[in-house]
NUSEMAR-699890 format. One record per residue (C-alpha): x, y, z. Coordinates in steps of 0.001 Angstrom, whole numbers. Layout:
BEGIN
         x         y         z
         X         Y         Z
...
//
This chain:
BEGIN
         x         y         z
      2658    104293    -29451
      1961    102702    -25906
      2424     98662    -27073
       601     97250    -23193
      3033     95239    -20938
      5055     92751    -23214
      3446     89060    -21859
      -203     89670    -19811
       398     86304    -17457
      4437     87205    -16939
      6212     84102    -14768
      9406     84995    -13503
     11336     81875    -14418
     15850     82076    -15574
     15626     81316    -19721
     17256     77479    -18754
     17003     74445    -18936
     15524     72291    -15927
     14404     68931    -15788
     10860     69056    -14732
     10470     70889    -18468
     12511     67903    -19740
     10870     65261    -17909
      7750     66790    -19109
      8637     66863    -22598
      8266     63285    -22208
      6007     62631    -20013
      2968     63767    -22098
      3171     60832    -24254
      2693     58406    -21715
       743     56099    -23494
      3389     55844    -26164
      5722     54733    -23348
      2981     52726    -21948
      2288     50988    -25559
      5273     50716    -25914
      6201     48165    -23110
      2964     46138    -23162
      4210     45343    -27094
      7661     44419    -26053
      6859     42610    -23078
      4416     40885    -25683
      7392     40348    -28138
      9758     39139    -25709
      6900     36434    -23748
      6716     35041    -27604
     10410     34957    -27646
     10510     33342    -24484
      7828     31114    -25300
      9301     30527    -29370
     12854     30022    -28338
     14352     26394    -26976
     15787     26575    -23675
     19627     26071    -23155
     20686     24327    -20477
     24204     24485    -18995
     26539     21178    -17838
     29125     21435    -16962
     32484     18902    -16169
     35796     19330    -14389
     39100     16951    -14662
     42263     17277    -13481
     45253     16853    -15257
     47564     14459    -13689
     50741     16988    -12387
     50836     18690    -15744
     52867     16119    -16665
     52903     13790    -19021
     56501     12399    -18246
     55612     12652    -14556
     52514     10269    -14645
     54471      7655    -16418
     57920      7352    -14189
     54906      6828    -11713
     53472      4118    -13765
     56554      2537    -14449
     58844      3588    -11462
     61000       -60    -11471
     62393      2315    -14857
     63839      4778    -12397
     66958      3544    -11752
     68316      3033    -15907
     67866      7750    -15956
     65684      6905    -19565
     62663      8675    -18352
     63096     12412    -18626
     61040     15462    -17095
     58974     15984    -20171
     56582     18081    -18808
     52539     17969    -20271
     51236     21738    -20917
     47636     22255    -19814
     46816     24277    -22939
     48390     21353    -25678
     46010     18998    -23456
     42887     21467    -24088
     43430     21601    -27655
     43812     17868    -27865
     40603     17573    -25737
     38798     20116    -28327
     40562     18117    -31528
     39213     16505    -34570
     39621     13483    -33910
     38422     13149    -30227
     35123     15102    -30729
     34354     12904    -34614
     34572     10279    -32492
     32419     10776    -29848
     29690     11912    -32412
     29794      8840    -34154
     30117      6978    -30894
     26439      8548    -30015
     25119      8750    -33051
     24842     12673    -32542
     24605     13459    -36361
     20659     12141    -37251
     18353     13892    -35120
     15229     13406    -34860
     12862     16303    -34740
      9712     17301    -33643
      7354     21034    -34668
      4908     22160    -32005
      2553     25416    -32744
      5394     27637    -31729
      8210     26161    -30153
     10725     23358    -32291
     11929     20336    -29769
     14367     17893    -30620
     14404     14207    -29769
     17036     12406    -27756
     17353      8763    -26745
     12800      8857    -26727
     11982      9488    -30440
      9289      7432    -31624
     11045      5940    -34652
     14700      4899    -35420
     16298      5112    -38577
     18764      2064    -39141
     21211      3070    -42028
     22282       318    -44308
     24893      1326    -46120
     28555      2299    -44356
     29404      4253    -42416
     32024      5997    -44109
     28609      6524    -46711
     26766      7577    -43563
     29241      9977    -42455
     29196     12198    -45802
     25507     11884    -45977
     23784     15148    -45382
     19570     14297    -45922
     16187     15959    -44423
     13726     13593    -44255
      9767     13719    -43340
      8503     10371    -41327
      4477     10554    -40984
      3654      7675    -38481
      -223      6422    -40564
      -827      3254    -38272
      1495      1233    -36198
      2513      -939    -39080
      3069      1951    -41803
      4465      5458    -42685
      5305      7717    -45209
      8728      9766    -46062
      9228     12717    -47294
     12573     13651    -48778
     13059     18266    -49003
     14769     18086    -52011
     13107     15174    -53565
     10121     14747    -52622
      7787     11921    -51638
      9726      9153    -51252
      6308      6887    -50776
      4221      4795    -48263
      6356      1823    -46280
      6403      -224    -43825
      7907       -80    -40064
     10997     -2852    -40006
     11201     -2990    -43946
     14135     -1977    -45514
     13946       449    -48700
     16232      2031    -51142
     16010      5402    -51794
     18918      7781    -53372
     20873      8018    -50044
     21296      4867    -49341
     19633      2079    -47573
     16917      2968    -45004
     15336       787    -42310
     12773      2442    -40136
     12168       214    -36670
      8772      1898    -34231
     10119      3034    -30937
      6446      3059    -29374
      4503       232    -28219
       911       439    -27681
      -466      4345    -28241
       890      6380    -31504
      2947      9427    -30798
      1004     12595    -29845
      2968     13932    -32762
      2483     12159    -35992
      5187     13557    -37873
      9157     13054    -37216
     11595     15185    -39250
     15087     13507    -39519
     17682     15734    -40415
     21353     13488    -41281
     23984     15982    -40771
     28029     14976    -42129
     30451     14209    -39324
     32777     17646    -40808
     29749     20136    -39913
     28864     18489    -36297
     32661     18578    -35619
     33418     22218    -36561
     29981     22878    -34837
     30589     20916    -31926
     34214     22557    -31541
     32940     26226    -30582
     30354     24866    -28696
     32297     23118    -26084
     34167     25218    -23769
     37440     24141    -22066
     39348     26737    -20126
     41603     25668    -16814
     39962     26820    -13332
     42930     29333    -13118
     46113     30127    -14150
     48305     28175    -11552
     46198     25018    -11447
     45879     21784    -13657
     41869     21665    -13421
     40254     22472    -16277
     36737     23069    -16680
     34516     21661    -20202
     31313     23505    -20052
     29133     22954    -22934
     25422     24468    -23604
     22760     22378    -24829
     18943     22018    -25219
     18642     18745    -23705
     20682     18870    -20919
     21279     14523    -20850
     22795     14818    -24452
     24981     17360    -22694
     25984     15216    -20354
     27062     12266    -22381
     28850     14412    -24740
     30943     15937    -21911
     31855     12684    -20091
     32172     10931    -23515
     34949     13443    -24305
     36992     13054    -21845
     36914      8584    -21582
     37807      9420    -25598
     40383     11373    -24040
     41915      9284    -21341
     41562      6647    -23968
     43915      7763    -26082
     46669      9435    -23962
     46597      5761    -22200
     47062      4348    -26000
     50099      7158    -26653
     51504      6255    -23043
     51572      2373    -23515
     53566      3247    -27080
     57126      3713    -25051
     56709       283    -23545
     55057     -1641    -26230
     57835     -1057    -28175
     60766     -2114    -25439
     58819     -5051    -25145
     59119     -5860    -27991
     63124     -5160    -28795
     63816     -7162    -25447
     61503    -10314    -27041
     63918    -10124    -30271
     67049     -9033    -28462
     66178    -12592    -25582
     65738    -15017    -28476
     68902    -14056    -30010
     70953    -14296    -26122
     69249    -17254    -25720
     70804    -19157    -29096
     74498    -17223    -28052
     74061    -18926    -23797
     73206    -21975    -25525
     76271    -22315    -27870
     78336    -21323    -24766
     77066    -24247    -22346
     76859    -26621    -25217
     81331    -26029    -25408
     81512    -25853    -21774
     80084    -29231    -21354
     81839    -30900    -24926
     85282    -29508    -22877
     84687    -30995    -19812
     84147    -33791    -21861
     86623    -34626    -23906
     89539    -33087    -21301
     87775    -35517    -18577
     87705    -32576    -15757
     85498    -31902    -13053
     86285    -29364    -10508
     88737    -26800    -12084
     87539    -23287     -9736
     88989    -25223     -6588
     91848    -26060     -8244
     92629    -22338     -9056
     90994    -20802     -6150
     94407    -19307     -4808
     94972    -17365     -8698
     91614    -16803     -9493
     91517    -14838     -5588
     93778    -11961     -7852
     92391    -12020    -11041
     88222    -10954     -9628
     88325     -7871     -9261
     90233     -7743    -13555
     88034    -10221    -14667
     85140     -8332    -12995
     85937     -4821    -14091
     85906     -7321    -17885
     82613     -8653    -17606
     80942     -4848    -17025
     82807     -3968    -20352
     82505     -6463    -22506
     78557     -6219    -21462
     78157     -2674    -22461
     80217     -3085    -24761
     77029     -5901    -26750
     75015     -3476    -25234
     76284     -1372    -27417
     76498     -3354    -30306
     72866     -3692    -30228
     71582      -740    -29810
     73521       134    -32884
     72695     -2967    -34605
     68744     -2114    -33930
     69935      2051    -35386
     71019       737    -38201
     68919     -2128    -38848
     66086      1109    -38663
     67811      3912    -40566
     64748      4371    -43118
     62091      4218    -40430
     61226      6315    -38170
     60599      4040    -34904
     60780      4109    -31121
     64048      3671    -29313
     64348       826    -26829
     64855      2592    -23535
     66626      1066    -19261
     69460      -954    -21248
     71555      -738    -18600
     74536      1425    -20997
     76145      3498    -18321
     76618      6381    -20747
     73878      9127    -19472
     74417     10846    -22600
     73046      7970    -24331
     69800      7941    -22001
     68937     11408    -22900
     69533     11277    -25864
     67276      7907    -26159
     64573      9986    -24142
     64677     12774    -26018
     64361     10826    -28850
     61455      9221    -27901
     59536     12300    -26238
     59944     14333    -29787
     58761     11225    -31732
     55452     11248    -29686
     54690     14949    -29757
     55395     13707    -34005
     53009     11285    -33727
     50460     13555    -32232
     50641     16053    -34119
     50092     13520    -37725
     46645     12889    -35987
     45514     15849    -36991
     48169     17419    -40169
     50391     15595    -42372
     53905     14838    -43395
     54517     18008    -44973
     53072     20337    -41588
     56109     22595    -41124
     56270     21586    -37907
     56864     17427    -38420
     59157     18331    -40830
     61065     20079    -38377
     60283     17226    -36308
     61818     15082    -38520
     64968     16926    -39175
     65538     17169    -35218
     65066     13100    -34860
     67173     12405    -37680
     69531     14531    -36345
     69577     13011    -32949
     69639      9467    -34093
     72791     10977    -35604
     74261     11861    -32626
     72861      8719    -31075
     75417      6831    -33485
     78483      9095    -32425
     77903      8689    -29166
     77692      4650    -29094
     80593      4763    -31926
     82582      6816    -28803
     81100      4781    -26308
     82964      1305    -27600
     86108      3107    -28655
     86183      4025    -24871
     85180        94    -23790
     87528     -1030    -26507
     90524       647    -24267
     89357      -193    -21573
     89161     -3569    -22433
     93015     -3395    -23388
     94222     -2091    -20543
     92332     -4946    -18938
     93654     -7184    -20751
     96660     -6435    -20899
     96420     -6139    -16663
     95430     -9411    -16996
     98088    -11492    -19041
    100268    -10387    -16512
     98383    -11580    -13708
     98637    -15518    -16258
    102045    -15086    -16566
    102511    -15721    -12924
    100304    -18910    -13050
    101804    -20139    -15951
    101528    -23754    -13425
     98338    -23459    -14546
     97343    -26747    -17212
     96088    -25489    -20259
     92826    -27134    -20002
     92253    -24437    -17144
     93208    -21463    -19523
     91249    -23328    -22031
     87835    -23066    -20183
     88689    -20315    -18315
     87860    -18632    -21970
     84464    -20393    -22126
     83516    -19962    -18930
     83752    -15915    -19690
     81739    -16143    -22390
     78959    -18360    -20386
     78841    -16088    -17962
     78958    -12422    -20258
     75284    -14484    -21805
     73719    -15703    -18742
     74163    -12304    -17396
     72321    -10623    -20146
     69605    -13054    -20673
     68490    -12526    -17219
     68777     -9154    -16941
     66488     -9142    -20146
     64423    -12158    -18556
     63923     -8674    -15950
     63223     -6042    -17894
     60520     -7996    -19273
     58441     -8630    -16745
     58687     -4803    -15652
     57762     -4038    -18786
     54559     -5926    -18694
     54081     -4753    -15707
     53847      -745    -16801
     51629     -2220    -19453
     49053     -3849    -16939
     49050      -431    -14624
     48890      2254    -17140
     46866      4731    -15900
     44613      7478    -17924
     45599     10979    -18057
     42746     12702    -16920
     41433     12754    -13186
     37458     13147    -12874
     36754     15219    -10400
     33437     16235    -11231
     31696     14200    -14271
     29054     16353    -16612
     26640     18362    -14059
     23279     20336    -15063
     21666     22523    -13516
     17909     22237    -14139
     17286     26318    -14392
     17757     27191    -18010
     20528     29689    -19026
     19277     30921    -22011
     17533     32500    -22537
     17293     33809    -18936
     13240     35339    -18470
     13919     38288    -16204
     16860     39878    -18179
     14690     39009    -21363
     11939     41157    -20168
     14088     43728    -18465
     15527     45040    -21955
     12095     43897    -23584
     11122     46767    -21058
     13429     48863    -21244
     13330     48824    -25001
     10455     49842    -24842
     11315     52949    -23251
     13823     53555    -25354
     11919     53472    -28924
      8948     55968    -27701
     11874     58560    -26147
     14630     57959    -29363
     11571     58781    -31788
     10049     61102    -29486
     13585     62748    -29282
     15093     62821    -32999
     11319     64416    -33431
     11599     67011    -31333
     15355     67221    -33097
     13900     67826    -36399
     11124     70221    -35265
     11133     73291    -36048
      7526     74070    -35383
      6230     76926    -33240
      4263     74877    -29811
      4482     77014    -26821
      4548     80972    -26291
      8147     79406    -25022
      8781     79104    -28063
      7598     82663    -29058
      9184     84592    -26015
     12916     82907    -27158
     12330     84150    -30033
     10517     87169    -30350
     10330     90602    -27858
      6222     91005    -28673
      3356     90863    -26115
      1299     87950    -26145
     -2123     87852    -25346
     -2370     84192    -24703
     -3742     81284    -26119
     -6354     78691    -27876
     -6074     75654    -27283
     -7159     73286    -29495
    -10677     72121    -30280
    -11512     68531    -31087
    -13920     69348    -32153
    -14564     70190    -35720
    -17026     73618    -35952
    -15426     76407    -36676
    -18319     78133    -34138
    -17319     77580    -30895
    -18361     80863    -29481
    -22388     80372    -27824
    -23671     81337    -24712
    -23645     78159    -22628
    -20564     76127    -23669
    -17926     76309    -20851
    -15386     74429    -22884
    -12113     74758    -22485
    -11604     76334    -26319
    -14335     78838    -25468
    -13115     80200    -22109
     -9851     80941    -23634
    -11256     83519    -26130
    -13337     84770    -22939
     -9081     85096    -21482
     -8637     86395    -24739
    -11252     89014    -24627
     -9902     90177    -21396
     -6680     90902    -22624
     -7862     93102    -25069
     -9317     95340    -23130
     -6289     95822    -21701
     -4318     96101    -24587
     -6766     98858    -25375
     -7454    100862    -22251
     -5351    103116    -23501
     -7073    103795    -26484
     -8302    107220    -27245
    -11336    106469    -29463
    -14179    109667    -28899
    -16831    107069    -28714
    -15411    106016    -31797
    -15287    102184    -32362
    -12064    100091    -31419
    -10767     98639    -34776
     -8934     94932    -34341
     -7423     93616    -36826
     -6478     89983    -37247
     -3470     88820    -39290
     -1463     85923    -39351
      2241     84929    -41526
       956     82175    -43369
     -2224     81254    -44709
     -3827     77704    -42357
     -2374     79594    -39328
     -6514     80732    -38106
     -6472     84289    -38690
    -10517     83265    -39853
    -11444     81159    -37155
    -10026     83356    -34771
    -11613     86508    -36224
    -14836     84955    -36287
    -14650     83520    -32922
    -12828     86917    -30995
    -16265     89095    -33013
    -18776     86454    -31114
    -17159     86914    -27862
    -16965     90404    -27896
    -21032     90245    -29388
    -21699     88150    -26421
    -20451     90558    -24040
    -23592     92984    -25261
    -20793     94639    -27114
    -22072     95910    -30972
    -19556     94415    -33125
    -18742     93810    -36617
    -17002     91606    -38165
    -15096     92165    -41454
    -13345     90231    -44721
    -10928     92626    -45046
     -8665     89039    -46757
     -9353     90024    -50804
     -7395     87202    -52441
     -8653     84336    -49807
    -11694     84853    -48070
    -12424     82360    -45318
    -15549     83745    -43926
    -18304     83097    -45354
    -16991     79522    -45787
    -15817     78865    -42350
    -19555     79958    -41797
    -21045     77715    -44268
    -22557     80474    -46280
    -22696     80855    -50087
    -20868     84320    -50970
    -22377     87294    -50326
    -21669     90818    -51557
    -18803     91959    -49335
    -16244     94503    -49142
    -15177     94664    -53263
    -18582     94801    -54125
    -18791     98687    -51265
    -15261     99975    -53412
    -15925     99161    -56656
    -19586    100087    -56807
    -20372    103202    -55274
    -24188    103308    -55396
    -23987     99927    -52932
    -24653    100616    -49201
    -23147     99378    -46081
    -26798     97923    -45122
    -27154     96247    -48060
    -24279     93990    -47223
    -24355     93434    -43761
    -25798     89836    -42920
    -26399     87952    -39934
    -26456     84197    -38592
    -28179     82464    -35925
    -25049     81104    -34331
    -23488     84369    -33640
    -26225     86065    -32139
    -26432     90152    -32641
    -23167     89579    -34757
    -22931     91924    -37496
    -20443     90364    -40517
    -19413     92146    -43988
    -18144     89355    -46251
    -14475     90030    -48383
    -17287     89933    -51210
    -15917     88541    -54872
    -12680     88128    -55763
    -10958     91007    -57693
     -8026     90639    -60016
     -6186     93721    -57435
     -6620     93069    -54738
     -3529     95961    -52983
     -4998     99049    -55684
     -8311     98357    -53918
     -7147     98418    -50677
     -5605    102136    -51591
     -8511    103192    -52711
    -10708    106196    -50974
    -13704    104776    -50363
    -12234    102133    -47901
    -11964    105173    -45825
    -15040    105969    -46024
    -15740    102185    -45123
    -14088    102757    -41583
    -15234    105740    -40658
    -18721    104600    -41107
    -18741    101633    -39352
    -16255    102809    -36653
    -19468    105685    -35728
    -22274    102859    -35751
    -20202     99492    -33368
    -18490     99899    -30212
    -16089     96803    -32087
    -14708     96137    -35832
    -12814     93006    -36370
    -10934     92737    -39433
     -9563     89130    -40827
     -6797     90668    -42651
     -4737     88587    -45337
     -1096     86947    -44546
      1193     89742    -44180
      4163     87226    -45227
      2535     86718    -48385
       753     90269    -49588
      1349     93396    -48726
     -2635     93611    -48589
     -2222     93738    -44175
       195     96428    -44213
     -1804     99151    -46364
     -4420     98750    -44261
     -2074     99820    -40847
     -3323    103526    -40582
     -7519    102303    -39459
     -6433     99532    -36640
     -5941    100054    -33145
     -4414     96706    -33057
     -2976     93732    -34745
     -4042     90616    -32971
      -541     88454    -34454
     -1744     84900    -35331
       296     82301    -34647
      -289     79031    -35074
      1535     76169    -32442
      2775     73131    -34418
      2038     74827    -37978
      4449     77277    -37820
      7754     77484    -38434
      9815     79075    -35877
     12315     80973    -38139
      9477     82904    -39531
      8430     84426    -36999
     11646     86936    -37907
      8697     88405    -39852
      6312     89742    -36347
      9763     90369    -34742
     11023     92725    -37960
      6975     94335    -37738
      6882     94912    -34633
     10666     96365    -34238
      9432     98737    -37538
      6254     99392    -35790
      5036     99054    -39154
      1623     96981    -37323
       -19     99265    -34801
      -196     98393    -31104
       556     94346    -32726
       518     91399    -30191
       662     87699    -31193
     -2048     85215    -29830
     -1108     81394    -30392
     -3653     79529    -31673
     -3987     75205    -31455
     -2013     74687    -28506
     -1988     71224    -27828
     -3432     71553    -23871
     -1419     68049    -23149
      1661     69927    -24640
      1688     73141    -21313
      1751     76423    -23011
      5779     76730    -21573
      5311     77060    -18650
      2517     73843    -16941
      -324     75532    -17273
     -3327     75103    -19418
     -7478     75825    -19777
     -8534     72620    -18060
    -11171     75192    -15483
    -13596     71301    -14762
    -16699     73794    -16787
    -17547     70399    -17776
    -19372     69861    -14434
    -18591     65775    -15023
    -21214     65816    -17858
    -19209     63650    -20952
    -18329     61113    -17879
    -21399     59163    -19012
    -20176     58816    -22642
    -17000     57756    -22374
    -16189     54206    -22672
    -14135     52413    -19528
    -10921     53015    -21531
    -11526     56218    -22192
    -12287     57002    -18841
     -8981     55317    -17648
     -6577     57303    -19943
     -8419     60554    -18895
     -8250     59474    -14924
     -4286     58878    -15708
     -3904     61810    -18114
     -5574     64017    -14604
     -2475     62369    -12781
       466     62889    -15409
      -613     66721    -15600
     -1132     67329    -11686
      2670     65618    -11846
      3848     68005    -13791
      1815     71110    -11808
      3848     69950     -8802
//
């Protein structure tokens, strides 16, 4: 059997996926992409209009030398000779944490009154007032109550003197006068108008009172603090806010409070030292007065004038000894003073006086380390408690240092005592040589020695008191402001260009994803390429989808794409049937499909009509005895048909034939009544008689049969067919069912079988990028289109041209 060519139009293309084909899958949905972009851009514009722009304010400060101890040394250079100031590095990370501490941020919120917000609701956007609110709230309760209050008020300005107040949870709080104190469940309030003559454009003012704790947490997260670089001590402070001025005020206030806190920490040592020196001066002054009074009394009682001039020679020999004894006594007294101070403050943790002049360097180092740890402990206690493990550890270290300092002082005293013992022994040897000096000189020398010790210590403490006062007066801030807070006029968010670009991409992406997922899950046949990739059966052609709902689309003057497709189908059938030897008998063309609903009856009617228009004598025969559709499609009542012919012997064929005006000279025989046993009827000898009679009278007999996947009726009629037109409906038949025509073709159960693809979408193309848009309309439909229809038609043609190039 001659099965005909495998494909009427054979395009030599490789069975590979190329970029143009993949692109064409999406280009045909360009309207979806355009709509997605438009909707996304509209949504983006609404978002930009509704969202309050955020501005970024930035300041930079330098932590001086990155050292806390270095700054104190620069301010208190007078103390460098004592060696009590260590090189304590102030970590930049620690300073950054201090800048973000709850204490500093909570303080600036209180100073700027940020816990009370004044808000205005616009038609689209909500805006916040800052120093320009039409009213001002005075909370007449204590600050501790205000800082814990949470409330949301709505104030409506009625006129220049009165207003209406509401609270979200409490409801209406009545109408009141401006400047009048009112009592509410949240406390006593007083509202003062900030407008003068003209009432504000927005009479409603929403006032939010937020607890300090919540505000502190929010600003700690909002304020960004980071070093400029790893090796730099310059810190950048950044804050994003809807109000640029408020962001600048917050950053500047934060820097100010940080410097104030740092100065207070630096002055703690100097203040403690000044207090210690003042207490020592008071004691030494009393002791010095006693010694001087004793010297005066001794001279007066013994009637002495200038005893030194008489013993000049002897004193020159012992001057060095006396000098050493004086120095050691001074060191001993200082050690006693320090031990006395430690014993008095043993139960409390206090800063130790520094720069006392002890010769032992280890003691000065221990004191400096003790004060450093104590300052660190006090700083941590600002944001913590005594139970903090770090504080407990520091307390233990301080206790150990205090004990070590006491031991060192006792060791120093022992060393001084030994030195004094040696010096006193040396002095006795010298005194033995000056036995000739009067007893008065000896006694006066002892009094004078005590006087010199007291006077030297007194003058030394006076000097240190002045130096300490100078250090308190010249203490510089810890941070140097390099750039005060500055805000760019351009909003950092939302970024209009980025939002619009993202919206455009989303507008493209969403249709793309939808189309991709739909195609991924789609198992329907869409084009002839889907058929060729699945089965090896000749393809007659394609019938494009018809926008009209008419079942008869073939008329003499109709030039639609579907009509032209049927004319092309007629030509292709001539090629397929050219080799069939009919001996002047009609050529029988059977039309079937896999399942119902694929349009085989539609194809049979219009194919028969197309053949009839060519001047041939054509009969349309309905052999779908189970679900006849021909009479239904033609819009006529049921008539006698094939069933009646088979079951009733006296019925003549001419009695069954009928015509409809729309189909011209086409003869039609319907299926007739639906029988209970269609398969058995088709095995009747009358069926053979029917076809033999029809073949003698016509050129073509087009037969509408049953779907082959549902019943065996069509297979029973295979012997009477010259060819089978197997209809596959695009966008309807599952690709997995293509195995049915493939199997029938391989097993040759349908004579001269060829596939016809029905209801194809010309926008999708036919697997090779061509269709039936031949331009037969001559532009007659343009006048009936709206402007937007013409626009989309032109764009569609442009898209089609791109695919064809």
